[in-house]
C-alpha positions in Angstrom: 136.9 -12.5 40.3 137.2 -13.9 43.8 134.4 -12.3 45.7 131.3 -10.4 44.7 129.9 -8.3 47.6 126.2 -7.8 47.4 124.6 -5.0 49.5 120.9 -4.3 49.2 119.9 -0.7 50.1 116.7 1.0 51.2 117.3 4.4 52.8 119.6 4.7 55.9 122.3 6.4 53.8 124.4 7.2 56.9 124.6 3.5 57.8 125.3 2.5 54.2 128.3 4.9 54.0 129.6 3.5 57.3 129.2 0.0 56.1 130.9 0.6 52.7 133.8 2.4 54.4 134.3 -0.5 56.8 134.1 -3.0 54.0 136.8 -1.2 52.0 139.0 -0.8 55.1 138.9 -4.5 56.0 139.3 -6.2 52.6 142.4 -8.5 52.3 145.2 -7.0 50.1 145.0 -7.7 46.4 141.6 -9.3 46.7 139.9 -9.4 43.2 136.4 -8.2 44.0 133.4 -6.2 43.0 130.8 -4.4 45.2 127.3 -4.6 43.9 124.9 -2.1 45.5 121.3 -2.6 44.7 119.0 0.2 45.6 115.4 -0.8 46.4 113.7 2.6 45.9 115.5 4.8 48.4 114.2 8.4 48.8 116.8 9.8 51.3 119.7 10.8 49.0 121.1 7.3 48.5 120.7 7.5 44.7 122.5 10.8 44.4 125.4 9.2 46.5 125.4 6.1 44.3 126.0 8.4 41.2 129.4 9.4 42.7 130.8 5.8 42.8 133.1 4.2 40.4 134.8 0.8 40.1 134.9 -1.6 41.9 131.3 -0.5 42.6 128.4 -1.6 40.4 125.0 -0.1 40.9 121.6 -1.6 40.3 118.5 0.6 40.6 115.1 -1.0 41.2 112.1 1.0 40.1 110.3 0.3 43.4 110.8 -1.6 46.6 111.0 -5.2 45.6 112.0 -6.5 49.0 115.1 -8.2 50.4 114.9 -11.5 48.4 114.3 -10.0 45.0 116.8 -7.2 45.5 119.6 -9.7 46.3 118.5 -12.1 43.5 118.7 -9.3 41.0 122.2 -8.2 42.1 123.5 -11.8 42.3 122.4 -12.4 38.8 125.0 -9.9 37.7 127.8 -11.1 40.0 130.9 -12.6 38.5 132.8 -13.7 41.7 133.4 -17.3 42.7 132.1 -16.4 46.2 129.1 -14.2 47.1 129.3 -12.2 50.3 125.8 -11.0 51.1 125.9 -8.0 53.5 123.2 -5.8 55.1 123.9 -2.1 54.8 123.6 -1.7 58.5 126.8 -3.7 59.3 130.1 -2.4 60.5 132.8 -4.8 59.4 135.9 -5.6 61.4 139.4 -6.7 60.5 139.7 -10.2 59.2 136.0 -10.8 59.0 136.1 -12.0 55.4 139.3 -14.1 55.4 138.2 -16.0 58.4 134.9 -16.8 56.7 136.7 -17.9 53.6 139.0 -20.1 55.9 135.9 -21.7 57.5 134.6 -22.5 54.0 137.9 -24.1 53.0 138.0 -26.2 56.2 134.6 -27.8 55.2 135.8 -28.6 51.7 133.2 -30.0 49.3 130.6 -30.1 52.1 130.7 -26.4 52.7 127.2 -24.7 52.6 126.4 -21.2 53.8 128.9 -19.6 56.1 128.0 -17.0 58.8 129.8 -15.3 61.6 129.5 -13.7 65.1 127.4 -10.6 65.1 127.4 -8.0 67.9 124.7 -5.5 68.6 126.3 -2.2 67.4 124.6 -0.3 70.1 125.3 -2.4 73.1 128.2 -4.7 72.1 126.1 -7.8 73.2 126.2 -10.9 71.1 123.3 -11.1 68.8 124.1 -14.1 66.5 126.3 -17.2 66.8 124.1 -19.1 64.4 120.4 -19.8 63.9 119.1 -22.8 65.9 115.7 -24.4 66.5 114.3 -23.5 69.9 112.1 -25.4 72.4 109.0 -24.1 70.5 110.3 -25.7 67.3 111.1 -22.4 65.7 114.3 -20.9 64.2 115.9 -18.2 66.4 119.2 -16.5 66.8 121.5 -18.3 69.2 123.2 -15.7 71.3 125.6 -18.0 73.2 129.1 -18.8 72.3 130.1 -22.5 72.4 132.2 -23.5 75.4 135.8 -22.5 75.6 136.8 -26.1 75.0 134.7 -26.3 71.9 136.2 -23.1 70.5 139.7 -24.4 71.3 139.1 -27.5 69.3 137.6 -25.7 66.3 136.8 -22.2 65.3 134.1 -23.5 62.9 130.7 -24.2 64.4 128.2 -26.3 62.3 124.6 -24.8 62.7 121.3 -25.4 61.0 121.3 -21.9 59.5 122.9 -18.4 59.6 121.4 -15.0 59.2 121.4 -13.3 55.8 122.7 -10.1 57.4 126.2 -11.5 56.6 126.6 -14.7 54.8 129.2 -16.3 52.4 128.3 -18.8 49.8 129.8 -20.1 46.6 128.0 -18.7 43.5 127.8 -22.2 42.0 125.9 -23.4 45.1 123.7 -20.4 45.1 122.8 -21.2 41.5 122.3 -24.9 42.3 119.9 -24.0 45.1 118.0 -21.5 43.0 118.6 -18.3 44.9 116.3 -16.7 47.5 112.7 -17.7 47.5 110.9 -14.4 46.7 107.7 -15.6 48.3 109.2 -14.6 51.7 108.8 -11.0 52.5 111.8 -9.5 54.3 112.4 -12.5 56.5 112.8 -16.3 56.4 114.5 -16.4 52.9 117.9 -16.8 54.5 116.8 -19.7 56.7 115.0 -21.3 53.8 118.2 -21.1 51.7 120.3 -22.7 54.4 117.8 -25.6 54.8 117.9 -26.2 51.1 121.7 -26.3 51.4 121.3 -28.9 54.2 118.9 -30.9 52.1 121.6 -30.9 49.4 124.1 -32.5 51.8 126.0 -29.3 52.7 127.1 -28.1 56.1 126.2 -24.6 57.2 128.5 -23.1 59.8 129.6 -20.0 61.7 133.2 -18.8 61.6 133.7 -18.1 65.3 136.7 -15.8 64.8 134.9 -13.6 62.3 133.1 -10.8 64.1 131.0 -7.9 62.8 128.8 -5.3 64.4 125.2 -5.0 63.3 122.7 -2.1 63.7 119.9 -4.6 64.3 116.6 -4.3 62.4 117.3 -0.7 61.3 115.1 -1.1 58.2 111.5 0.3 58.7 108.9 -2.4 58.6 111.4 -5.2 59.1 109.0 -7.3 61.3 105.7 -6.7 59.5 105.5 -10.1 57.9 107.1 -12.3 60.6 104.0 -14.5 61.0 103.5 -15.1 57.3 107.2 -15.9 56.9 107.3 -18.3 59.9 104.2 -20.0 58.6 105.8 -20.6 55.1 109.0 -21.9 56.7 107.2 -24.3 59.1 105.0 -25.7 56.3 108.1 -26.4 54.2 110.6 -27.5 56.8 108.5 -28.9 59.7 110.2 -32.3 59.8 113.6 -30.8 59.2 113.1 -28.4 62.1 112.6 -31.3 64.5 115.7 -33.1 63.0 117.8 -30.0 63.4 116.7 -29.2 67.0 119.7 -30.8 68.7 120.4 -27.8 71.0 116.7 -27.5 71.9 116.4 -31.2 72.7 119.5 -30.9 74.9 117.9 -27.9 76.6 114.6 -29.9 77.2 116.6 -32.6 78.8 118.4 -30.2 81.1 115.1 -28.6 82.0 113.6 -32.0 82.9 116.6 -32.8 85.1 116.3 -29.5 86.9 112.6 -30.2 87.4 113.5 -33.6 88.9 115.8 -31.9 91.4 113.1 -29.4 92.4 110.1 -31.7 92.5 111.1 -35.4 91.9 107.5 -36.7 92.4 106.5 -34.9 89.2 109.1 -36.7 87.1 109.9 -40.2 85.9 113.2 -41.7 87.2 113.8 -43.6 83.9 113.2 -40.5 81.8 115.6 -38.5 84.1 118.3 -41.0 83.4 117.7 -41.0 79.7 117.6 -37.2 79.7 120.9 -37.1 81.6 122.6 -39.4 79.1 121.4 -37.4 76.1 122.2 -34.0 77.7 125.8 -35.2 78.3 126.2 -36.7 74.8 126.3 -40.3 76.1 123.2 -41.2 74.2 122.8 -40.5 70.5 119.0 -40.6 70.2 117.0 -38.0 72.2 114.2 -39.2 74.5 111.0 -39.6 72.5 109.3 -37.4 75.1 111.6 -34.5 74.2 110.8 -34.9 70.5 107.1 -35.2 71.3 107.3 -31.9 73.2 108.8 -30.1 70.2 106.2 -31.6 67.9 103.5 -30.4 70.3 104.9 -26.9 70.3 104.8 -26.8 66.5 101.2 -28.1 66.6 100.3 -25.2 68.8 101.9 -22.8 66.3 100.0 -24.4 63.5 96.8 -23.9 65.4 97.7 -20.3 65.8 98.4 -19.9 62.1 95.1 -21.6 61.3 93.3 -18.8 63.2 95.3 -16.2 61.2 95.4 -17.6 57.7 92.8 -20.4 57.6 93.5 -24.2 57.3 97.2 -24.9 57.1 99.1 -27.6 55.2 100.7 -30.2 57.4 104.0 -31.9 56.3 
């Protein structure tokens, strides 16, 4: 078996059927595959529809709503493919999305980690995901900007700190090595955590820039209810790594500082402007310590906020 497709379901039957239809319409010819649908307690007719399916479909029925991480983990435990393609049921897949993700994985060789792709908002067509980066507040967010034309001309594979679990490709052997999704996260953060564990194992996560899908963003009810808890857990575990992975954010801080110097030079330091310019233009490898300190201060502020919400927090 080459690829096991894993799709967790919770209601939204119309979107599920659209997703499955687009999946079957875009698979490469003669691809050995299975499609594992794991239902997390749907009540909208999804289970009756699942009863109508035959091979290559496999169906897993959870007694209740276990959540995104547990649902995926249960399905992957049954998978037999060399590769796992984890897909949200609110995606609309487009031609060549899979083979281009597989090609990106091959191009990275033994260093390949978790592979993502470009995702468009299904309603507006706007870019919603070109990878997950660390922002100026020291937090992981979707990047919604494409690399420069020149960068895309040189390579259609973009290394990134993490990719969204809405559509990700990973070797099953690596998944097992990393230990699957951490089920302590509640419908958010488990994908970023998995990607950072891959980085810690020496792997390179990347986006296949020529693989494009459409996404009905956050269509699941209650998708954002646990964002603060998930962010807190991520930051406690990966605080140092967030700073180390914040290359784009540090570049942005430097560009902002240069712009500030142009507007009001008396409020800036000429030496820091020069160092910021060198780093922003990739002529200096190490970021200015002032930029790193600003990111650390932003995380300190978040930790203070979490201390108010959850009590004393663990520093790393």
